[in-house]
N, C-alpha and C positions, 0 to 999 in steps of 0.2 A: 504494500500500500504506500502511495506517495506520502511524503512527510506532511503532516498537518501544519498549515500556516495560519497566521493571524487572520488573514482575509477569509479563510475557510470558516472560521468562527463567526465572522460578521455576516457572511452569506447565509449561514444556517439561522442566525438570529433574525435577520430580516425576513427570510422565508418563513420561519416559524411564526413571527408576529403577523405577517400577511395571511398565513394559513389560518391562524386563530381568529383574526378579524373577519375572515370569510365564513368560517364554520359556525360562528355564533348566529347570524341571521339564517344561514343554511339549515341549522337545526330546526328552526321554526318552519321553514319551507318544507322540509321533509315531513314534519309532523302534520302540516296542513295538506299534505299530498299535493304540493305545488312545486315539485322539484324542477319541472320544466320551466317554471317562471324564472329561475336563476339563469338558465341559458338564454331565455328570451331577453331578460334585462341587460345581459352583457352585450346584446346586439342593438336593442332599442335605445340604449344610452348614447349611441353614436351621434344622432342629430343634436342632442343636448350638449355633448362634448364639442362638436364642431361649432355650434353657435357660441358657446362659452369661449372657445379658442379664438374665434373671429372677434368677439367683444374685447378680449385682452389685446389682440393685435391693434384694433382700432384705438383703444385707450393708450397703447404704447405710442402709436403714431401721433396722437393728439398731445402727447406729453404728460398725460395724467399719471402714468405708471412708469417708473424707471428703476433700474438697479435691483436692490434687495427687495423692495416692495413688490416689484413685478414677479420675482422668483417665488416669493412667499404667497402672493395672492393668486397666482395662476392655478396652482393645484386646487385651491379652495373653490374658485369659480368653475373649474371643470367638474368638481364634485357636486356643486349646486346645480349645474346644468343636467348632470346625470340624475340627480334626485327629482328634479321637475319632470323629466321624461319618465322616470320610474313611476311616479304617481299617475301621470297621464296614461302610461301603459296599463296600469291596473284599472283606471276609470274606463278607458276605451274597451278593454277586454270585457268588462261587465256590461257595457252598453251594447256591444256587438252580440254578446250572449243573450241578452234580454230582447233586444229589438230584432235580431236575426233568428231567434229561436234555434240556436245551434249550441252544441256542447262546449264546455269550457276550453278544452284543448284546441278545438277548431277556431274558436274566437281568439284565443291567444295566438294561434298561427297566423290569422289575418292581421292582427295588430303588429305582431313581431316582424313579419316580412315587410309590412308597410312602413313602419318607422325605420327599419334598417335600410330600405330602399331610399327613403327620404334622406337619411344620413349620407349614403353614398352619393346622392345627387348633390347635396350641399358640398361635399368634398370635391366633387368634380367641378362645380361651378366656382367655388370661392377659395378652395384650398388645394387646388390641383398642383400648385408649385411647391407644396410642402413634401419633403422627402420622408416617406414612411416605409421603413424596412419591414416586409412581412414577417421575417424571422423574429424581430423584436416584438411584433404584435402577438405572434403565436407563442413564443418561448420566453419573452421578456429578456431582461439583461441583468440577471442577478449577479453575474460575475463582475459587473461594472459598478455596483452600488457603492463600493468602498471608495470610488473616486468622486462621487457626488456627495460631499459632506458639508455640514454647517456647524459652526461653533455653538455649543450649549454648555453653560456652566464650566467653561474651560476645557471641555471635551469636544472632539470633532466626530460627530455622529453622522451616519448616512442619512440623507434626506428621506429615503424610502422608509427607514426605520421610524422616523418621526411621524410621517404622514400615515403610515399603516398603524403605528402604535396609537395615534390619536383616534383613529376609527375603532380600534380594538377597545380602547378605554370607553369610548362613547357607546359601543354596542353592549359591552358588559355592564355599564352603568344603567342603561335603559332596561336591559334584561333583569337586573337586580331590582330596580325600583318598580318596574311594572310586571314582575314575575307572576303575581296572582292574576292580573288582568290578561296577560299574554296566554297564560295556561287556560283560563276559562274561554277566552275568545278563540283559541286555537281548536279546542276539542268540542266546544258547544257555543257557537256564535249567537244562536237564538237565546240561550240562557244568559249569556253575557249582556245582550241588549236588554233583556228583561230586568237584570240586576242593575241597570243603569251604566254599564261599562260601554264606552264608545268603541265597539268592535270594529266598525268600518274605519274609524280614524286610526286605530291601532294598526289595522291592515295596511292602510296607505303609508303610515309612518315606517312600517317595516319594509315596504317596497322601496321607499325613498332611501332608507339606510342601506338596503341591499345594493341598490344601484350605485350609491356613493362609494360603498366599500369595494365593489367590483372595479369601478373606474380608478380608484386610488391604487389598487393593487396591480392594475394592468401594466403600468409603466415599468414596474420592477420585476414582476414574475410572469407576465404574459397571460393570454387568455386561456391557454390549456390548463395551466395550474390553477388559475382562479376558478374556472368552472368546475374543475375536478374537486378542489378543496372546499368549494361551497357546499357540495352535496355528499361526497364520498365519506368523510369522517363521521358526519351525522348518520348516514345510512349504516355504516359499520357499527357505530355505537348503539343504534336502535336494535341491532341483532344481539347485542351483549347484555342489555338491561331493559327493563320496562319502567324504571323509575326516572322521572323527568330530570331531576337535579343531577343524578348520576349520569344520565345520557349526555347532558351538556358538558360535564367534566370529562367524560370519556372522549367526546368528540374533540375537545381541546387537546387532550393528551394524544389522540391519534393524529391530529393536525401537526403537533410538534414532532411526533415520531415519523410522520411522512417527510417532513422537512429534513430531519437529521439522516434518516435512512436513504432518502433520495440523493442527497449530496454525497454521502459515502459511496453509494452505488455508482454515481456519475463519475467518481474519481477512480474507483477500483475495478468495476466490472468490464469496461471496454477492453483493457489489455488482456484480461482473462479470456474474453470471448473472441476477439479479433486477432490476438497474437498467434494462436495456433493456426489460424487461417491465412497467415502470411501478411496480414494487414497491420503491421507494427506501427504505422503512422497514426492509427486511430488510438489516441491516448485517453480521451475523455469524451463525454457527450453533454448535451444541455442539462444543466442542473434542474431547471424548472420542469422539463419534460420527464426527467427521471423521478422527480418528486411526485408527479402525477402517477407514474408507474408504481412508485412505492405506496401511494395511497390506495391504488387498486389492489396491490398485493395484500395490504393489511385488511382491506374489505374482503378479499377472497379467503383469508385466514379466518376472519370472523364468520363468514358464510359457511365455512366448512366445520369449524370447531366450536361455534357458540353452543353452550349447554342446552338452551331451550329452543332456539330458532335455527341452529346450524343444521346443515344437511346431514353430517355424520351423527349429530345428537338425535335428530329425528329418526334416522335410519336405525340407530341402536335402540331407541325407544320402541320403534315398530317391531324390531326383531325380538326384543324382550317381551313385548306384549304377545306376539305370536307364539313365542316359546312358552309363556305362561298359559296361554289358551290350550296349546297342545298338551302341556303337562296336566292341566285340569281335565281334559278329555280322557287321558289315560287313568288318572286318579278316579274319575267317575266310573270308568269301565271296571277297574279293579274292585271298587266298592260294591257295584251291582253284582259282580261275580261272587263276592263273599256273601252277599245276601241270599243268593240262590244255592250255591254249592261251593265247596272248596276242592272238589275232586276233579271236575271237568277242566280241560285246558282253558286258559284265559282267552276270550275272543280277541281277535286283532282289531286295532283301532286304525281307521283310515287316516293316514297322515301324508303330508307332502314328503317327497323323497329326502329332502335335507333334514326334516325333523325325525325321520325314522331312527337314526342313530344318535342324534343330538338330544332328543327329549329324554330317553332313559338315563343318559349320563346326567342331565340336569336334575332329574328326580332323585338320583342317588346323591348328587352333590348337595341338594337342599335338605337331604335327610328325610324325604317323603316316601322313599321306597328302597328296598334292598334287593339284590339279585340272589336268587336261590336256584337249586337244580330244577325247580318247577317254573322258573321265570321270576318276574317282579312280584314282590310282596309288599303290602302297605306297612309302614311303620306307624307308631301311635300318632305322631304329628301329621303324617300323610293321611291317616284315616280321619283326623279332625278336619283337615282341609277338604277331603273328599266328601265328608258329611255336609259341609257347608255348600259345596257345589251341587250335590244331589238335592239338598233341601231347597236351594234356590230354583232348581229345575222343576221340581214337583210343585212348589208353591206357584210358580208362574203358569204351569199347566192348569192348576186349579183356578187361578185367576182368569185365564183365558176362557175356560169352560163356563165360568159364571157370567161373564160379561159379553161373550161373543158366541153366536150360534155356529159352532164349528164341530165337525166330526172328531171323535177322539184321536183318530190317526193323523189329524192335522195339527195337533198341539205340540208334538215333539220338536219339530224343526225350529219353531220360534223360540221355544224354551231353551233349546240347545245353544242359541245365539245369546239369549239374554242372561243365562245363568252365570256368565263370567263377570257381569257388571252389577250384580245385585249384592250390595254389602249387607252386613248384619242389620243395620237400621232399616233398610228397605225391606229386607226379609221379614222383620218383625211387624212392620206396617202391613204387609201383605197377610201375614199370619193373623193379625187382629181383625183385618177387614173381612177375611174369609171365615171368621168365627172359630179360630183354632182347629183347622181340619187335621184329622189323624192320617188320612190317606189321600192320594192323588186321584184323578179321574180314572186311572187304570187299576185302582185298588191297592197300589203299593204304598207302604208305610213312608210317611214324611219324617225324616230324621228330626230329632228335637234340637232346638237351639242350644249352643254351648252355655253353661252356667255363667252368669255375670260375676266377675271377680269382685 
């Protein structure tokens, strides 16, 4: 790994601050299911930015702004222009949705493309002589932030750090002060309006801040990283927790992790990948682009390994549930066999091929059955669980016979499905409603409930 330099630290700090400033409003967009709005605002802000830029140039030509006042005021005016267009985007989207009777995504698409086309037209007409490097727009210029510095309390800090840091502080402050209002208006806007909370005003304020945050971060980190870190950390955090405060904290942590991991990968990964291919001249890649890749990797990890919402977690839960059901079927069969006779062979249970060998092992491991020369035999704990399964099955058959006009041979299939999900409380409610039946519709004894400890 190349030696870590001072400018590497500043690059990571600026990127982390920009990422955190983006992920705060992005969290609310994800929760409101308006993730596409972030991408739209990054494009619809163009006419506001162009108009603000032209206003600054006119003020400079008129002699109203010069020197340091110009360099300090220009980013503010660009952010204000983006905020105005951000609010207009939200207003026009709602208007198109209501007047045109179209869905929200279609209305956003109409407004999004219209404003972006207007911005391109303004650039063509009035700013065509401005040199705009597409690479800077897409990937930013994080590597150059250390050269654009301003003195602050005796320190020379990157301008991008100050501008993005100001937006981060503003976003965090509003989130803290309006946390209750944001939470209610996000999850239930009608309730918020009923309680006197200005849900629409909060919505427009968030759109304005999102647009200002995007435009502020554009110049330093580029559109790819801005759009990615607006949504990806919040989306990854939503897979890891269902608690709102923890979700916000996790999204901030993932944003910082994306910045650090992305810069490290940008410095170390290219030689490892391209060196063996004979492309030794490729020593590094865009830090902003690799940070977006790092954010995607962190989201992929969350998607795979999240305990509750991850793919592997759900798969393991499904396998465990299927294994428990297969085990219950065998336990019920063993119990019914013991009711009738202990001399005849145990009837086979129809199982999927993968459960044929796995389920007996699972029964032995849980201590529910033991292997003998005659096959599987119930243990005391296994017999208690089998009684609960059979009790649930026969109570449900009795319930179905009482409330539905079904032949007796139609009761088994439904009870076989339901028996796995009736806990002791539901079984007792069925038992009481059926006036404490002793036998099921087929005349078989219903096992008694286990004694209450």
